Each structure stands twice: as structure tokens, then as C-alpha cells.
Backbone as XML, in Angstrom:
<?xml version="1.0"?>
<chain id="A" units="angstrom">
  <residue number="1" name="MET">
    <atom name="N" x="7.365" y="5.307" z="25.259"/>
    <atom name="CA" x="6.856" y="5.406" z="23.946"/>
    <atom name="C" x="7.035" y="4.027" z="23.347"/>
  </residue>
  <residue number="2" name="ASN">
    <atom name="N" x="5.873" y="3.611" z="22.923"/>
    <atom name="CA" x="5.767" y="2.254" z="22.261"/>
    <atom name="C" x="5.691" y="2.450" z="20.749"/>
  </residue>
  <residue number="3" name="LEU">
    <atom name="N" x="6.950" y="2.100" z="20.064"/>
    <atom name="CA" x="6.949" y="2.318" z="18.590"/>
    <atom name="C" x="6.431" y="1.056" z="17.952"/>
  </residue>
  <residue number="4" name="ARG">
    <atom name="N" x="5.590" y="1.242" z="16.927"/>
    <atom name="CA" x="5.152" y="0.027" z="16.273"/>
    <atom name="C" x="6.188" y="-0.340" z="15.201"/>
  </residue>
  <residue number="5" name="ARG">
    <atom name="N" x="6.540" y="-1.693" z="15.040"/>
    <atom name="CA" x="7.469" y="-2.028" z="13.889"/>
    <atom name="C" x="6.799" y="-1.949" z="12.677"/>
  </residue>
  <residue number="6" name="ASP">
    <atom name="N" x="7.630" y="-1.665" z="11.460"/>
    <atom name="CA" x="7.135" y="-1.466" z="10.270"/>
    <atom name="C" x="6.799" y="-2.805" z="9.594"/>
  </residue>
  <residue number="7" name="VAL">
    <atom name="N" x="5.876" y="-3.113" z="8.966"/>
    <atom name="CA" x="5.439" y="-4.534" z="8.534"/>
    <atom name="C" x="6.271" y="-4.715" z="7.211"/>
  </residue>
  <residue number="8" name="PHE">
    <atom name="N" x="6.655" y="-3.805" z="6.524"/>
    <atom name="CA" x="7.561" y="-4.129" z="5.480"/>
    <atom name="C" x="9.011" y="-4.377" z="5.766"/>
  </residue>
  <residue number="9" name="GLN">
    <atom name="N" x="9.526" y="-3.865" z="6.912"/>
    <atom name="CA" x="10.832" y="-4.132" z="7.375"/>
    <atom name="C" x="10.809" y="-5.681" z="7.895"/>
  </residue>
  <residue number="10" name="ALA">
    <atom name="N" x="9.669" y="-5.998" z="8.529"/>
    <atom name="CA" x="9.533" y="-7.337" z="9.220"/>
    <atom name="C" x="9.460" y="-8.397" z="7.968"/>
  </residue>
  <residue number="11" name="ILE">
    <atom name="N" x="8.808" y="-8.274" z="6.799"/>
    <atom name="CA" x="8.788" y="-9.259" z="5.878"/>
    <atom name="C" x="9.918" y="-9.065" z="4.942"/>
  </residue>
  <residue number="12" name="ALA">
    <atom name="N" x="10.843" y="-8.212" z="5.136"/>
    <atom name="CA" x="11.994" y="-7.986" z="4.224"/>
    <atom name="C" x="12.931" y="-9.222" z="4.667"/>
  </residue>
  <residue number="13" name="ASP">
    <atom name="N" x="12.880" y="-9.744" z="5.915"/>
    <atom name="CA" x="13.786" y="-10.724" z="6.417"/>
    <atom name="C" x="13.421" y="-12.142" z="5.924"/>
  </residue>
  <residue number="14" name="PRO">
    <atom name="N" x="14.266" y="-12.877" z="5.123"/>
    <atom name="CA" x="13.838" y="-14.128" z="4.751"/>
    <atom name="C" x="13.328" y="-15.199" z="5.697"/>
  </residue>
  <residue number="15" name="THR">
    <atom name="N" x="13.943" y="-15.102" z="6.869"/>
    <atom name="CA" x="13.479" y="-16.129" z="7.932"/>
    <atom name="C" x="12.043" y="-15.784" z="8.388"/>
  </residue>
  <residue number="16" name="ARG">
    <atom name="N" x="11.694" y="-14.519" z="8.421"/>
    <atom name="CA" x="10.246" y="-14.064" z="8.845"/>
    <atom name="C" x="9.371" y="-14.573" z="7.706"/>
  </residue>
  <residue number="17" name="ARG">
    <atom name="N" x="9.807" y="-14.391" z="6.482"/>
    <atom name="CA" x="8.981" y="-14.661" z="5.247"/>
    <atom name="C" x="8.713" y="-16.242" z="5.316"/>
  </residue>
  <residue number="18" name="ALA">
    <atom name="N" x="9.576" y="-16.995" z="5.776"/>
    <atom name="CA" x="9.653" y="-18.375" z="5.762"/>
    <atom name="C" x="8.626" y="-18.760" z="6.925"/>
  </residue>
  <residue number="19" name="ILE">
    <atom name="N" x="8.636" y="-18.084" z="8.137"/>
    <atom name="CA" x="7.847" y="-18.340" z="9.087"/>
    <atom name="C" x="6.417" y="-18.071" z="8.746"/>
  </residue>
  <residue number="20" name="LEU">
    <atom name="N" x="6.191" y="-16.860" z="7.942"/>
    <atom name="CA" x="4.784" y="-16.640" z="7.496"/>
    <atom name="C" x="4.264" y="-17.717" z="6.507"/>
  </residue>
  <residue number="21" name="LEU">
    <atom name="N" x="5.191" y="-18.272" z="5.609"/>
    <atom name="CA" x="4.903" y="-19.362" z="4.731"/>
    <atom name="C" x="4.377" y="-20.613" z="5.502"/>
  </residue>
  <residue number="22" name="LEU">
    <atom name="N" x="5.191" y="-20.876" z="6.481"/>
    <atom name="CA" x="4.912" y="-22.108" z="7.412"/>
    <atom name="C" x="3.571" y="-21.897" z="8.122"/>
  </residue>
  <residue number="23" name="LEU">
    <atom name="N" x="3.187" y="-20.701" z="8.530"/>
    <atom name="CA" x="1.989" y="-20.558" z="9.316"/>
    <atom name="C" x="0.900" y="-20.290" z="8.467"/>
  </residue>
  <residue number="24" name="ALA">
    <atom name="N" x="0.901" y="-20.202" z="7.070"/>
    <atom name="CA" x="0.008" y="-19.814" z="6.025"/>
    <atom name="C" x="-1.160" y="-20.750" z="6.124"/>
  </residue>
  <residue number="25" name="SER">
    <atom name="N" x="-0.787" y="-22.208" z="6.571"/>
    <atom name="CA" x="-1.905" y="-23.057" z="6.511"/>
    <atom name="C" x="-2.137" y="-23.847" z="7.678"/>
  </residue>
  <residue number="26" name="GLN">
    <atom name="N" x="-1.288" y="-23.458" z="8.856"/>
    <atom name="CA" x="-1.425" y="-24.205" z="10.033"/>
    <atom name="C" x="-1.180" y="-23.253" z="11.284"/>
  </residue>
  <residue number="27" name="THR">
    <atom name="N" x="-1.582" y="-23.580" z="12.419"/>
    <atom name="CA" x="-1.220" y="-22.925" z="13.686"/>
    <atom name="C" x="-0.185" y="-23.813" z="14.381"/>
  </residue>
  <residue number="28" name="LEU">
    <atom name="N" x="0.857" y="-23.134" z="14.809"/>
    <atom name="CA" x="1.935" y="-23.874" z="15.401"/>
    <atom name="C" x="2.526" y="-23.237" z="16.663"/>
  </residue>
  <residue number="29" name="SER">
    <atom name="N" x="3.125" y="-23.980" z="17.536"/>
    <atom name="CA" x="3.755" y="-23.454" z="18.757"/>
    <atom name="C" x="5.166" y="-22.951" z="18.195"/>
  </residue>
  <residue number="30" name="ALA">
    <atom name="N" x="5.700" y="-22.146" z="19.183"/>
    <atom name="CA" x="7.130" y="-21.652" z="18.838"/>
    <atom name="C" x="8.021" y="-22.691" z="18.707"/>
  </residue>
  <residue number="31" name="GLY">
    <atom name="N" x="8.011" y="-23.926" z="19.537"/>
    <atom name="CA" x="8.813" y="-24.930" z="19.350"/>
    <atom name="C" x="8.769" y="-25.658" z="17.955"/>
  </residue>
  <residue number="32" name="ALA">
    <atom name="N" x="7.400" y="-26.056" z="17.609"/>
    <atom name="CA" x="7.221" y="-26.566" z="16.252"/>
    <atom name="C" x="7.763" y="-25.630" z="15.214"/>
  </residue>
  <residue number="33" name="ILE">
    <atom name="N" x="7.619" y="-24.351" z="15.383"/>
    <atom name="CA" x="8.247" y="-23.422" z="14.219"/>
    <atom name="C" x="9.642" y="-23.605" z="14.270"/>
  </residue>
  <residue number="34" name="ALA">
    <atom name="N" x="10.364" y="-23.350" z="15.302"/>
    <atom name="CA" x="11.767" y="-23.452" z="15.387"/>
    <atom name="C" x="12.409" y="-24.858" z="14.897"/>
  </residue>
  <residue number="35" name="ALA">
    <atom name="N" x="11.579" y="-25.888" z="15.078"/>
    <atom name="CA" x="12.014" y="-27.159" z="14.539"/>
    <atom name="C" x="12.251" y="-27.188" z="13.079"/>
  </residue>
  <residue number="36" name="ASN">
    <atom name="N" x="11.694" y="-26.197" z="12.361"/>
    <atom name="CA" x="11.865" y="-26.153" z="10.950"/>
    <atom name="C" x="13.103" y="-25.368" z="10.346"/>
  </residue>
  <residue number="37" name="PHE">
    <atom name="N" x="13.813" y="-24.878" z="11.395"/>
    <atom name="CA" x="14.913" y="-23.929" z="11.123"/>
    <atom name="C" x="16.146" y="-24.456" z="11.739"/>
  </residue>
  <residue number="38" name="ASP">
    <atom name="N" x="17.336" y="-24.117" z="11.104"/>
    <atom name="CA" x="18.637" y="-24.506" z="11.688"/>
    <atom name="C" x="19.186" y="-23.239" z="12.379"/>
  </residue>
  <residue number="39" name="THR">
    <atom name="N" x="18.281" y="-22.719" z="13.234"/>
    <atom name="CA" x="18.643" y="-21.496" z="13.958"/>
    <atom name="C" x="18.320" y="-21.749" z="15.473"/>
  </residue>
  <residue number="40" name="ALA">
    <atom name="N" x="18.939" y="-21.005" z="16.261"/>
    <atom name="CA" x="18.685" y="-21.185" z="17.756"/>
    <atom name="C" x="17.169" y="-20.650" z="18.075"/>
  </residue>
  <residue number="41" name="ARG">
    <atom name="N" x="16.615" y="-21.361" z="19.045"/>
    <atom name="CA" x="15.208" y="-21.123" z="19.429"/>
    <atom name="C" x="15.033" y="-19.600" z="19.813"/>
  </residue>
  <residue number="42" name="PRO">
    <atom name="N" x="16.059" y="-19.039" z="20.500"/>
    <atom name="CA" x="15.785" y="-17.735" z="20.929"/>
    <atom name="C" x="15.740" y="-16.650" z="19.655"/>
  </residue>
  <residue number="43" name="THR">
    <atom name="N" x="16.497" y="-17.100" z="18.635"/>
    <atom name="CA" x="16.519" y="-16.268" z="17.489"/>
    <atom name="C" x="15.134" y="-16.315" z="16.746"/>
  </residue>
  <residue number="44" name="ILE">
    <atom name="N" x="14.497" y="-17.633" z="16.656"/>
    <atom name="CA" x="13.204" y="-17.779" z="16.126"/>
    <atom name="C" x="12.126" y="-16.955" z="17.040"/>
  </residue>
  <residue number="45" name="SER">
    <atom name="N" x="12.266" y="-17.122" z="18.324"/>
    <atom name="CA" x="11.421" y="-16.260" z="19.293"/>
    <atom name="C" x="11.425" y="-14.849" z="19.034"/>
  </residue>
  <residue number="46" name="LYS">
    <atom name="N" x="12.611" y="-14.399" z="18.727"/>
    <atom name="CA" x="12.787" y="-12.819" z="18.391"/>
    <atom name="C" x="12.099" y="-12.519" z="16.971"/>
  </residue>
  <residue number="47" name="HIS">
    <atom name="N" x="12.249" y="-13.512" z="16.156"/>
    <atom name="CA" x="11.446" y="-13.279" z="14.650"/>
    <atom name="C" x="9.902" y="-13.244" z="15.047"/>
  </residue>
  <residue number="48" name="LEU">
    <atom name="N" x="9.262" y="-14.143" z="15.866"/>
    <atom name="CA" x="8.089" y="-14.286" z="16.149"/>
    <atom name="C" x="7.549" y="-12.993" z="16.896"/>
  </residue>
  <residue number="49" name="GLN">
    <atom name="N" x="8.462" y="-12.558" z="17.679"/>
    <atom name="CA" x="8.060" y="-11.261" z="18.526"/>
    <atom name="C" x="7.997" y="-10.043" z="17.555"/>
  </residue>
  <residue number="50" name="ILE">
    <atom name="N" x="8.908" y="-10.029" z="16.541"/>
    <atom name="CA" x="8.763" y="-8.993" z="15.570"/>
    <atom name="C" x="7.493" y="-9.046" z="14.743"/>
  </residue>
  <residue number="51" name="LEU">
    <atom name="N" x="7.164" y="-10.245" z="14.227"/>
    <atom name="CA" x="5.918" y="-10.548" z="13.316"/>
    <atom name="C" x="4.691" y="-10.202" z="14.213"/>
  </residue>
  <residue number="52" name="THR">
    <atom name="N" x="4.780" y="-10.541" z="15.357"/>
    <atom name="CA" x="3.593" y="-10.195" z="16.439"/>
    <atom name="C" x="3.398" y="-8.865" z="16.647"/>
  </residue>
  <residue number="53" name="GLU">
    <atom name="N" x="4.485" y="-8.100" z="16.837"/>
    <atom name="CA" x="4.464" y="-6.729" z="17.096"/>
    <atom name="C" x="3.905" y="-5.869" z="15.961"/>
  </residue>
  <residue number="54" name="CYS">
    <atom name="N" x="4.221" y="-6.342" z="14.630"/>
    <atom name="CA" x="3.684" y="-5.660" z="13.513"/>
    <atom name="C" x="2.359" y="-6.289" z="13.036"/>
  </residue>
  <residue number="55" name="GLU">
    <atom name="N" x="1.725" y="-7.020" z="13.986"/>
    <atom name="CA" x="0.355" y="-7.719" z="13.619"/>
    <atom name="C" x="0.238" y="-8.542" z="12.645"/>
  </residue>
  <residue number="56" name="LEU">
    <atom name="N" x="1.415" y="-9.062" z="12.190"/>
    <atom name="CA" x="1.143" y="-10.233" z="10.997"/>
    <atom name="C" x="0.832" y="-11.530" z="11.628"/>
  </residue>
  <residue number="57" name="LEU">
    <atom name="N" x="1.256" y="-11.754" z="12.897"/>
    <atom name="CA" x="0.864" y="-12.951" z="13.526"/>
    <atom name="C" x="0.075" y="-12.678" z="14.791"/>
  </residue>
  <residue number="58" name="LYS">
    <atom name="N" x="-0.913" y="-13.578" z="15.215"/>
    <atom name="CA" x="-1.518" y="-13.548" z="16.391"/>
    <atom name="C" x="-1.169" y="-14.679" z="17.216"/>
  </residue>
  <residue number="59" name="GLN">
    <atom name="N" x="-1.215" y="-14.495" z="18.553"/>
    <atom name="CA" x="-0.743" y="-15.593" z="19.665"/>
    <atom name="C" x="-2.096" y="-16.030" z="20.255"/>
  </residue>
  <residue number="60" name="GLU">
    <atom name="N" x="-2.145" y="-17.277" z="20.670"/>
    <atom name="CA" x="-3.107" y="-17.845" z="21.500"/>
    <atom name="C" x="-2.455" y="-18.821" z="22.414"/>
  </residue>
  <residue number="61" name="GLN">
    <atom name="N" x="-2.622" y="-18.581" z="23.745"/>
    <atom name="CA" x="-2.079" y="-19.413" z="24.749"/>
    <atom name="C" x="-3.135" y="-20.549" z="25.068"/>
  </residue>
  <residue number="62" name="THR">
    <atom name="N" x="-2.466" y="-21.906" z="24.955"/>
    <atom name="CA" x="-3.291" y="-22.952" z="25.356"/>
    <atom name="C" x="-2.436" y="-23.686" z="26.339"/>
  </residue>
  <residue number="63" name="GLY">
    <atom name="N" x="-2.754" y="-23.750" z="27.553"/>
    <atom name="CA" x="-2.063" y="-24.202" z="28.570"/>
    <atom name="C" x="-0.759" y="-23.555" z="28.872"/>
  </residue>
  <residue number="64" name="ARG">
    <atom name="N" x="0.444" y="-24.190" z="28.675"/>
    <atom name="CA" x="1.787" y="-23.488" z="28.799"/>
    <atom name="C" x="2.116" y="-23.150" z="27.377"/>
  </residue>
  <residue number="65" name="GLU">
    <atom name="N" x="1.634" y="-23.583" z="26.405"/>
    <atom name="CA" x="2.130" y="-23.369" z="25.037"/>
    <atom name="C" x="1.431" y="-22.015" z="24.363"/>
  </residue>
  <residue number="66" name="ILE">
    <atom name="N" x="2.192" y="-21.475" z="23.695"/>
    <atom name="CA" x="1.692" y="-20.252" z="22.930"/>
    <atom name="C" x="1.778" y="-20.646" z="21.391"/>
  </residue>
  <residue number="67" name="TYR">
    <atom name="N" x="0.549" y="-20.628" z="20.781"/>
    <atom name="CA" x="0.426" y="-20.937" z="19.408"/>
    <atom name="C" x="0.402" y="-19.732" z="18.643"/>
  </residue>
  <residue number="68" name="TYR">
    <atom name="N" x="1.013" y="-19.737" z="17.327"/>
    <atom name="CA" x="0.953" y="-18.514" z="16.523"/>
    <atom name="C" x="0.174" y="-19.098" z="15.258"/>
  </residue>
  <residue number="69" name="HIS">
    <atom name="N" x="-0.626" y="-17.847" z="14.694"/>
    <atom name="CA" x="-1.282" y="-18.061" z="13.334"/>
    <atom name="C" x="-1.221" y="-16.705" z="12.653"/>
  </residue>
  <residue number="70" name="ILE">
    <atom name="N" x="-1.482" y="-16.905" z="11.367"/>
    <atom name="CA" x="-1.544" y="-15.577" z="10.484"/>
    <atom name="C" x="-2.629" y="-14.729" z="10.999"/>
  </residue>
  <residue number="71" name="ASN">
    <atom name="N" x="-2.408" y="-13.427" z="11.024"/>
    <atom name="CA" x="-3.496" y="-12.546" z="11.019"/>
    <atom name="C" x="-3.927" y="-12.035" z="9.635"/>
  </residue>
  <residue number="72" name="ALA">
    <atom name="N" x="-4.994" y="-12.774" z="9.217"/>
    <atom name="CA" x="-5.375" y="-12.599" z="7.911"/>
    <atom name="C" x="-5.772" y="-11.161" z="7.570"/>
  </residue>
  <residue number="73" name="THR">
    <atom name="N" x="-6.295" y="-10.444" z="8.410"/>
    <atom name="CA" x="-6.573" y="-9.010" z="8.213"/>
    <atom name="C" x="-5.526" y="-8.194" z="7.916"/>
  </residue>
  <residue number="74" name="LYS">
    <atom name="N" x="-4.405" y="-8.288" z="8.700"/>
    <atom name="CA" x="-3.197" y="-7.523" z="8.415"/>
    <atom name="C" x="-2.558" y="-8.011" z="7.190"/>
  </residue>
  <residue number="75" name="MET">
    <atom name="N" x="-2.613" y="-9.208" z="6.757"/>
    <atom name="CA" x="-2.047" y="-9.801" z="5.495"/>
    <atom name="C" x="-2.762" y="-9.129" z="4.438"/>
  </residue>
  <residue number="76" name="LYS">
    <atom name="N" x="-4.067" y="-9.046" z="4.490"/>
    <atom name="CA" x="-4.862" y="-8.472" z="3.413"/>
    <atom name="C" x="-4.581" y="-7.031" z="3.273"/>
  </residue>
  <residue number="77" name="ASP">
    <atom name="N" x="-4.253" y="-6.377" z="4.389"/>
    <atom name="CA" x="-3.891" y="-5.015" z="4.225"/>
    <atom name="C" x="-2.600" y="-4.777" z="3.419"/>
  </residue>
  <residue number="78" name="VAL">
    <atom name="N" x="-1.719" y="-5.649" z="3.681"/>
    <atom name="CA" x="-0.409" y="-5.609" z="3.035"/>
    <atom name="C" x="-0.643" y="-5.858" z="1.505"/>
  </residue>
  <residue number="79" name="ALA">
    <atom name="N" x="-1.369" y="-6.925" z="1.345"/>
    <atom name="CA" x="-1.689" y="-7.427" z="-0.123"/>
    <atom name="C" x="-2.280" y="-6.279" z="-0.910"/>
  </residue>
  <residue number="80" name="GLU">
    <atom name="N" x="-3.195" y="-5.669" z="-0.386"/>
    <atom name="CA" x="-4.015" y="-4.297" z="-0.866"/>
    <atom name="C" x="-2.907" y="-3.245" z="-1.267"/>
  </residue>
  <residue number="81" name="PHE">
    <atom name="N" x="-2.030" y="-3.150" z="-0.347"/>
    <atom name="CA" x="-1.062" y="-2.068" z="-0.704"/>
    <atom name="C" x="-0.157" y="-2.343" z="-1.875"/>
  </residue>
  <residue number="82" name="ILE">
    <atom name="N" x="0.177" y="-3.629" z="-1.936"/>
    <atom name="CA" x="1.143" y="-4.107" z="-2.979"/>
    <atom name="C" x="0.420" y="-4.276" z="-4.199"/>
  </residue>
  <residue number="83" name="GLU">
    <atom name="N" x="-0.873" y="-4.582" z="-4.339"/>
    <atom name="CA" x="-1.517" y="-4.870" z="-5.561"/>
    <atom name="C" x="-1.392" y="-3.863" z="-6.726"/>
  </residue>
  <residue number="84" name="PRO">
    <atom name="N" x="-1.444" y="-2.510" z="-6.564"/>
    <atom name="CA" x="-1.274" y="-1.622" z="-7.610"/>
    <atom name="C" x="0.250" y="-1.686" z="-8.255"/>
  </residue>
  <residue number="85" name="PHE">
    <atom name="N" x="1.087" y="-1.991" z="-7.432"/>
    <atom name="CA" x="2.477" y="-2.177" z="-7.846"/>
    <atom name="C" x="2.661" y="-3.538" z="-8.821"/>
  </residue>
  <residue number="86" name="ARG">
    <atom name="N" x="1.982" y="-4.567" z="-8.351"/>
    <atom name="CA" x="1.866" y="-5.783" z="-9.041"/>
    <atom name="C" x="1.067" y="-5.634" z="-10.349"/>
  </residue>
  <residue number="87" name="GLN">
    <atom name="N" x="0.179" y="-4.775" z="-10.423"/>
    <atom name="CA" x="-0.588" y="-4.619" z="-11.749"/>
    <atom name="C" x="0.346" y="-3.727" z="-12.750"/>
  </residue>
  <residue number="88" name="MET">
    <atom name="N" x="1.082" y="-2.832" z="-12.054"/>
    <atom name="CA" x="1.866" y="-1.872" z="-12.892"/>
    <atom name="C" x="2.945" y="-2.852" z="-13.634"/>
  </residue>
  <residue number="89" name="TRP">
    <atom name="N" x="3.600" y="-3.785" z="-12.771"/>
    <atom name="CA" x="4.626" y="-4.541" z="-13.467"/>
    <atom name="C" x="4.046" y="-5.588" z="-14.344"/>
  </residue>
  <residue number="90" name="ASP">
    <atom name="N" x="2.954" y="-6.159" z="-14.104"/>
    <atom name="CA" x="2.324" y="-6.929" z="-15.091"/>
    <atom name="C" x="2.072" y="-6.253" z="-16.418"/>
  </residue>
  <residue number="91" name="ASP">
    <atom name="N" x="1.521" y="-4.971" z="-16.274"/>
    <atom name="CA" x="1.330" y="-4.282" z="-17.516"/>
    <atom name="C" x="2.718" y="-4.013" z="-18.278"/>
  </residue>
  <residue number="92" name="ARG">
    <atom name="N" x="3.751" y="-3.768" z="-17.683"/>
    <atom name="CA" x="4.934" y="-3.516" z="-18.163"/>
    <atom name="C" x="5.525" y="-4.769" z="-18.865"/>
  </residue>
  <residue number="93" name="PHE">
    <atom name="N" x="5.470" y="-5.796" z="-18.118"/>
    <atom name="CA" x="5.947" y="-7.117" z="-18.761"/>
    <atom name="C" x="5.042" y="-7.604" z="-19.811"/>
  </residue>
  <residue number="94" name="ASN">
    <atom name="N" x="3.734" y="-7.382" z="-19.841"/>
    <atom name="CA" x="2.941" y="-7.604" z="-21.117"/>
    <atom name="C" x="3.271" y="-6.712" z="-22.169"/>
  </residue>
  <residue number="95" name="LYS">
    <atom name="N" x="3.582" y="-5.514" z="-22.192"/>
    <atom name="CA" x="3.907" y="-4.571" z="-23.145"/>
    <atom name="C" x="5.338" y="-4.986" z="-23.589"/>
  </residue>
  <residue number="96" name="LEU">
    <atom name="N" x="6.357" y="-5.412" z="-22.717"/>
    <atom name="CA" x="7.633" y="-5.884" z="-23.157"/>
    <atom name="C" x="7.537" y="-7.186" z="-24.090"/>
  </residue>
  <residue number="97" name="GLU">
    <atom name="N" x="6.532" y="-8.016" z="-23.530"/>
    <atom name="CA" x="6.258" y="-9.291" z="-24.415"/>
    <atom name="C" x="5.661" y="-8.951" z="-25.692"/>
  </residue>
  <residue number="98" name="SER">
    <atom name="N" x="4.884" y="-8.165" z="-25.772"/>
    <atom name="CA" x="4.257" y="-7.584" z="-27.066"/>
    <atom name="C" x="5.292" y="-7.084" z="-27.959"/>
  </residue>
  <residue number="99" name="ILE">
    <atom name="N" x="6.255" y="-6.237" z="-27.511"/>
    <atom name="CA" x="7.247" y="-5.668" z="-28.315"/>
    <atom name="C" x="8.088" y="-6.838" z="-28.858"/>
  </residue>
  <residue number="100" name="MET">
    <atom name="N" x="8.570" y="-7.700" z="-27.985"/>
    <atom name="CA" x="9.441" y="-8.769" z="-28.344"/>
    <atom name="C" x="8.741" y="-9.667" z="-29.461"/>
  </residue>
  <residue number="101" name="LYS">
    <atom name="N" x="7.648" y="-10.051" z="-29.261"/>
    <atom name="CA" x="6.838" y="-10.834" z="-30.376"/>
    <atom name="C" x="6.741" y="-10.012" z="-31.698"/>
  </residue>
  <residue number="102" name="GLN">
    <atom name="N" x="6.480" y="-8.747" z="-31.622"/>
    <atom name="CA" x="6.543" y="-7.996" z="-32.822"/>
    <atom name="C" x="7.920" y="-7.867" z="-33.545"/>
  </residue>
  <residue number="103" name="HIS">
    <atom name="N" x="8.922" y="-7.839" z="-32.722"/>
    <atom name="CA" x="10.201" y="-7.851" z="-33.116"/>
    <atom name="C" x="10.631" y="-9.166" z="-33.785"/>
  </residue>
  <residue number="104" name="GLN">
    <atom name="N" x="10.216" y="-10.315" z="-33.137"/>
    <atom name="CA" x="10.504" y="-11.617" z="-33.826"/>
    <atom name="C" x="9.703" y="-11.747" z="-35.048"/>
  </residue>
  <residue number="105" name="THR">
    <atom name="N" x="8.560" y="-11.255" z="-35.339"/>
    <atom name="CA" x="7.667" y="-11.605" z="-36.524"/>
    <atom name="C" x="8.303" y="-10.619" z="-37.559"/>
  </residue>
  <residue number="106" name="LYS">
    <atom name="N" x="8.956" y="-9.675" z="-37.443"/>
    <atom name="CA" x="9.747" y="-8.782" z="-38.449"/>
    <atom name="C" x="10.970" y="-9.463" z="-38.823"/>
  </residue>
  <residue number="107" name="LYS">
    <atom name="N" x="11.594" y="-10.395" z="-38.293"/>
    <atom name="CA" x="12.817" y="-11.004" z="-38.685"/>
    <atom name="C" x="12.704" y="-11.839" z="-39.956"/>
  </residue>
</chain>
């Protein structure tokens, strides 16, 4: 049985989030990604595997190198799921700011 990894567990890890940020604007090989971290290359490979299994990254093989890039469709799905929560917190912070401004003007 092939269990799919949970995308939110994958992005909970700070190293995996850093990898996603690194790949947000460029396609890189595993070696080039690993060069940005003070971690053993097999550890970075495991992070890449997890991100690929939950479809946040796509792989393309060119010769002997495998290049990784963001899967924009999956990232959009994640963003769409998170958006209502972001809106809710924005509304709450705006209400708090309004209350604080009212309190300051009453002093």
C-alpha cells in the first residue's frame, strides 16, 4: 500500500520550507540545493523525497542530474486552503487595531 505523505506535515519542517523558498525562483539539482545547507547530502535528499512524494516538487532528469522545481499547481492548492484562515486573522487583527485606536483616543 502506497501512503501519500501529508503536504502540511511536509511544510512543517523548517528545512523543507527553506528548500521550497530556494526553489521558488529557480530549478536546481540536488547537489546545488544541498550546497545551501549545513546538512549532510543524504539528509537533503530525504527532504527532497518527502517534498516530491507530496507533490510540492517535480523532478526532471537531464543526463545524470535530477533537477527539482516547484509544482505550482500543488502550491496553489495549499494556498487556496490557507487563504480563508489568513482572511480570518486579518479581520481579527484589523478589529484589534480598531479597538486599540479607539482606546487611545479616549485617553
